[in-house]
N, C-alpha and C positions, 0 to 999 in steps of 0.2 A: 545434496543429491546423493553423494556417496553415503552420508550418514543414514539416509531413509533405506539405501541398499543394505546398509550393515543391520540396521535394525530388523529388517524383513529377514535377513539371512539368520540371524540370532534365534529366530522363532523356529527354524527347521534344521539348524547344524548344530554339532558338538561344539564346544569352544576350541577343541584341537583342529577340527576341519575349518572353523571359519578362520582360525589363526593361519592356517595353510593356504586358504583361498586369498586371504588379503595379504598374506606374504608374496605369494605369486603375482598378485595384482601389482603390488609396489614396485617388485623387481622388474615387471615388464614396463611399468610407467618410467622407472628410473633408467631403464635401457632406452626407451623412446626419447626420453629428455637429453640423454648423453649423445644420441645420435644427432637430435636437433642442435645441440651445442656444438657439436663437431661442425655441422654444416654452416652454422653461423660464423664459427671461428675461421673456417675455410674462406668465406664469403668476405669476412673483414680483411683477411690477410691479402686477398686479391685487390680489394679496394685501397688498402694501405701501399700496396705495390704500384698501383696505377696512379695514385696521388704522388708518390716518390717520382715516378716517372714524369708526372706533368710538371712538377717543381723543377725538376732537372732541365726540361725543355724550356721552361720560362727562363730560368737562369741563363741558359746558353743564348735564347734569343736576346735577351737584354744585354748580354756581352757582344753579341754580334751587333746589335743596334748601337752601342757605345763606341765601338770600333768603327762602324760605318760613319757615325757623326764625327769622329775624330778625323777620319779621312777626308769628309766632305768640308769640314770647316777649316782645314790647314793647307 
């Protein structure tokens, strides 16, 4: 798709203008991808935090259960 666009642009633009257009396009694309990456990293960090909290709750519950069992059986 982009190759066809470039080929069409080459027929109407000077090499310098084509370079400028493509440079701007790829800079914008990089900025967009960096934003998306930041969003995904933030979501991953939140998920990681939620997992850590869940593991902590599980361990606390297991500890409480062990303590309860020891009180019931003795």
